[in-house]
C-alpha positions in Angstrom: 50.9 64.2 71.7 51.7 63.5 75.3 50.1 65.9 77.9 53.5 66.1 79.5 55.3 66.8 76.1 52.7 69.8 75.7 53.4 71.1 79.2 57.4 70.6 78.9 58.2 74.4 79.7 55.8 74.9 82.4 57.2 71.7 84.0 60.6 73.0 83.9 59.6 76.1 85.6 57.7 74.3 88.4 60.3 72.2 89.0 62.2 75.0 90.1 60.1 76.5 92.4 59.1 75.5 96.0 56.5 73.0 96.4 53.1 74.4 96.6 51.6 72.4 99.1 53.4 69.8 101.8 52.0 66.8 103.4 53.4 65.8 106.5 52.9 63.3 109.5 49.1 64.2 109.6 48.6 62.8 106.0 45.9 63.9 103.5 43.5 65.9 105.7 40.4 67.4 104.3 42.2 70.9 104.6 45.1 69.5 102.8 43.2 68.6 99.7 41.0 71.4 99.7 44.2 73.5 99.6 45.7 71.3 96.9 42.2 71.9 94.9 42.6 75.7 95.3 45.8 75.7 94.0 44.8 73.7 91.2 42.0 76.4 90.4 44.9 79.5 90.3 47.7 77.0 88.8 47.6 74.3 86.1 50.8 72.8 87.5 51.5 72.6 91.1 54.5 70.8 92.8 53.5 68.9 96.1 56.3 67.6 98.7 55.4 64.6 101.0 57.9 65.1 103.9 59.9 62.3 105.4 57.6 62.2 108.5 55.0 61.3 105.9 54.4 57.4 106.9 52.3 55.2 104.1 52.5 51.5 103.1 51.8 52.5 99.6 52.8 55.9 98.5 51.7 55.4 95.0 48.4 54.4 96.0 48.1 57.5 98.3 49.0 59.6 95.3 46.3 58.0 93.2 43.7 58.7 95.6 44.7 62.5 95.7 44.5 62.7 92.0 41.0 61.1 91.9 39.7 63.6 94.7 41.4 66.7 93.1 40.7 65.5 89.7 44.0 66.1 88.3 46.9 64.1 86.8 50.1 62.8 87.8 52.6 64.5 85.3 55.7 63.6 87.4 56.8 61.6 90.4 60.7 62.1 92.0 61.0 60.3 95.2 58.5 62.0 97.4 58.0 64.9 95.1 55.0 64.9 92.7 53.9 67.5 89.8 50.2 67.4 89.2 48.1 69.1 86.3 44.5 70.1 85.8 43.4 72.4 83.4 42.0 75.7 84.4 38.6 76.2 82.9 38.4 79.0 80.2 35.7 81.6 80.8 
């Protein structure tokens, strides 16, 4: 069973919510990446929106860099909005 299928109900909820992180003209600064990392520590799934003033030659490459730095998985990409997943360690 795929990861996306396992998380189907949670994905529907996250889609309806506002973005947890917004990336604008300053791009993926260390503080933005730290914020996203903290959000992933608290929530398995987060929604991130790239604003229209975010300029990139290759958004897909930027998303790959973001997932690598946050050790997360890209679950969904719709336009400039993405949903990332990282499992929360169980204590």
